[in-house]
Every structure is written in structure tokens, then in C-alpha cells.
N, C-alpha and C positions, 0 to 999 in steps of 0.2 A: 724612608717609608716605602714599603713594598708597592710596586705598581700593580694595580688590579687589571687583569685582562678583560677588556670589554666584551660583552656577549650580545649577539642579536638572536633572540629566541625565535624569530620568524625565518631564520636562514635555513634550518633543516630540523628534522626530529632530534638529531644528536645535539644541536645547539640549544634546542628547547629543553632537552633533558639536563644539559649542563647548567643552563640558566636557573631552572627550577631547583636543582641540587644546591647551587650556591645560595639561592634565596631561602630555601628551607633550612639549610645549615646555619646561616647567619641569623635567621629568626629564632633559632634555638640557642644562640649565643655560643656556638662552637667554632673553634678553629679547625682547619683541615686535619691536623694531627690528632686532635681530640676526637673528632668523628671517626678517624681511622682506627683509633684505639678501641672504640666502642664496637665497630663492625669487623674488627680483626683484619685490617689492611693498613697500608702506609698512608700518611698524609699526602705523600707525593702522588699516589694513585688517585686520591680524591681530587687533587689539583688537576691532574691530567684529564680526568673525566669531565670536570667542570669546564675545562678549556678545549674540549673535543679532541684531545690528543690520544685518548684511549677510548675504546668502545666498552661500555658497561655490559655486564652479564645479567642473566635473570636472577641468579643467586645473590649477586651484589645488590640488585634492585629490591629484592625482598628483605634483605638485611637493612637497607636504607629505610624502607617503610616502617619496619619494626623500631628502629632507633630514633627516627624523627617524628613518628606518629603521623605519617602523611596519608593514612587511610587508603593504602594501595595505589597511590599516585604513580610511583616509579615502577611498580609491577605492571601497571597498565601501559605506561609509556614505553617500556622496554620492547614490546612487540613492534611498535612503530619504528623504533630506533634500529632494531635488528633487520627488519624488512627493508629499511632504507639502505642497508649495506649490501643487499643483493644487487646484481646487475640491473640497470634501469629497465631493460626489456623483460626481465623476469619478475619484477615486482607485482605486476598486475596478475600474473598467474598465481603467485603465492597468496595473494589476497583472495582470489577465487577458490583456490584449493582449501583454504581455511574455512570457507563457507559451504563447501559442497556436502551433499548428503550421500552421494554415491560416486566413487571414483573408479574408473576402469582404465588400466594402463597396460600397454605393451612396451617392453624395454628390450631393445636389440643389442645394446652394448654394455650397459651398466646396471647394477642393482638400483631399483627405484629409490629416490632420495629419502622417502619416508621410512624405508626399511634399512638404510645404511647404518653401519656402526660408525663411531666417531673416527676411528683409525682409517677405515675405508674412505670415508668422506674427506678426510684430511689429504689422503693420497690423490684423490680425484681433483680436489680443488687446488692442490698445490702445483698442478701442472702449469697453470697460468696465473699471473698476478699474485705472486707469493707475498707481496707486501700487504695484500688484503686478506691473506689466508685466515688469520684468527677471527676476524670480523665475519667473514663469510661462513666459516665453519660454525661459529656460534649461531648464526642465522639459520643454517641448515638444520642443526640439532634442535633449534627452537621450533622449526616447522613440524617436527615430529610430535609435539605436544598435542596436536589435533587427534592423534590416535588414542590418547589417554583422557580425553575430555569426557564430560558426563554423557554426551550423546555423540559418539564418534561416527564418522562416515563409514559406510560399507566400502571396503577397499578390495578390489579384485586386480591382482597383479599377474601378468604373464611375462615371464623372463625367457628370453631366448637361451638355449643351452650354452651358447657362447659366453654368456655372462658368468657362468660357473667356472669356465676355464681361463678367462682373461685374468691374468695375475696382477691385481691392483695392490700395490703397497708391499708385496712380498707374501711368502707362504703363510706366515703367522697371521697376517692381516686377513688373508683370504679364508683361512680356517675359521677364524673368529666370525667373519662375515657370514659364512655358510651356516655356522652354528646358530647365529642370530636368526637366519631365515627359518631354521627348523623350529625355533621357539614360537613362530607364528602359527604353527599347527594348532595350538590351543587357544588362539584368539578367535572369538566368535565372529568378529566383523572383518577379519582379514582372510582373504583366500588367495592362495599362491599356486600357480601352475608353471610348469616348465615346458616350453615348446622344443621338442627334441630335433636334433639334426636330421633324423630319419624322415621328417615331414617333407623335406625338400622345399620346393617353391610354396609360398603361402601369402596370405593377404596383408602381412606386415612387412613385406620386403622393401617398401618405400621408406621404412624407418620407424623409430619410436613415435608413439602418439598416446594421447590421453583424452578420455571423454569424461566430463564432469556433469553430474545432474544436481539440481537444486530444488529446494522446497517450493519456491514461488517464482523462479526465474528460468529462462530457456536453457536448454542443454548447451554446453560449450565443448568444442573440439580444440585441442591444443597440440601443436608440434613445434619443433625447433629446427632452425638452420644454424649455421656456424655462429652467428653473432646476434641473433634475435629470435624471439618466439612469435608464433602466429596463433591467434585465437579467433574463432569464428562461431557464430550461432546460426549460420546458414543451414536451414532445414535439410537441404539436399546433401550437404557434407555430413551432417549428423547421421542421416539415414544410411549413407554409404559406409561410413566408418563404423557405425553400430553393427551393420551386417558383417563387415570385415572382422570386427572384434568377436562376434559370435562364432565365426568360422575358426578363428584362432583358438577360442575356448574349446571348440569341438575337436580340434586337431591336437591340442596340447595334452600332456599327460594329466591324469586325474591328480587332485591335491595329494592323495595318498602316495601314488606312484612318483609324483614330483618330489615329495619329501624323501622317498627312498633313493632317488637319483642324487639329490643334493647330499644326502648322508654318504653315499658311495663315493662321490667325487671328493668330498671333504676328507675321507680317509685315504683313498687311493692316490689322490694328487697332492693333498696338503697335509697328510698325516705324518707320523714320525718316520715311517718307512714307505715313501711314495713309490 
């Protein structure tokens, strides 16, 4: 007789997901292989997710709901599961980012996470903790769903020109990433500017930072150090950083000129004949 792996649904969102999957599957009288046949995966994968050895995806969760008639249960749980795979210090920020109505961010080194392609994000996240790469990549891509929701936040991104030249993942990855940035020209709620090298010293020289505004909550300022994030609603910090961000907006290229620069770098540095 096969030994059933015990599950503690209170241990983590992933354990709870596995517990509910097993419970719903057994309630339908299905073995792991039978459910796998229905949702086009292996029974082994079902077993690995039930026992928390694999991280489910959003697509997998949606197929589960359809197959088991669970009224969107797993589609709701997957957000919690994926968020729990983020570094502990980043989880609070991800939760606030998902609720913000206005996001203003200056990025000195990398393309902002909500605008990253999967290949670019994989290269960035693969630098450290490669054993967690797939889970964290899925979590980062899931964060981007906020841009496609019914009422997306207004997102204003200022990228330092260095982000266009820092070759992440190779030339093909960078070319695709810059092409992705150009697509946002047609998005009503996303504004993108590039801060050119010619500006010299500026109010973002202390590093990347983000200001988030909410419908009914105080504004939040967020920045990162090497191994942790820092969030504050201190009014003085919000005032100073908001003024600093306004200065960056004034010194950065216009959205139109920023797009022209991105297109030029894409062709001249990452094109077929750089």
C-alpha cells in the first residue's frame, strides 16, 4: 500500500495549496495520473505539487479549477503561493505594489521588474540562488498581472541610461527587452523616461527608489540595500523623495525622446550589425 505523505495546511501557502489539491482531487474520485490526463500533465507532477516539491503555475491552477470545479479556488491561492516564493524581505513590497494606484520609480541599474521580459528576469534572478530560480521567475512574471487588471495603477518609470547598456543575458535578450520597453509607448497608464548620462549629478544618485500612492492609505517610499528592503510612510521622507523624483522627471528625456534613444541603442548596440 502506497504511503501517503502527510500535509500540514497551516505550514505555508504552498502546503495549503497542496493540501487543498489532494482534498479536491480525492473528492472527485481521481488518482493523480487520472487528473494529470485531464489537465495535460503527468501524475508525477500532480504528486510533486501536492507534496510541495514543485511550485504550481497560474496556468496549472486555472486548469485545476476547470477540471475539479473548484470555483476559482486555486486561481486565488496561486497569488499567495507565488508571493511566498519571493525573498521574505520583498514580500511586503510586492503586496503593496499590487494595491497601489500610482507607482513612481527610478531605476539606476536594471529595468523595473514590472517591465522585464521573462528572459531578462531569468538572467537577473539566476545570479543568486539558482535553485529557486523557477519559483522566483514565476513570481516575478505574476507580479506583472497588475498592469493588465481592470483598473491598473498609473506607472511612471525613469530608467538611468546605464540600464540600456548593461548587457543582461546577452545581446538577444537585451534586444528583446528594449523592444518590450518600446511597446509601452502605446500603454495609456505606463510612462517611460530615460535619464541620460549628460545630466551628470542628479537627485537619484543614492540609488533606485520607488514611491507608491494608494486610494485610502498613506504614501510609501521604498528602497533596497543588498539583502533587505526598506519601506516608510514618514511624511518628511515622502516629501523629500517626491521633490527628488520631480527633479528627475524634469531632467530626463521626454517619453518620445526616450523611446527614440531606446530604439537607437537597440539597433546600434544589439542589432545585427552593432
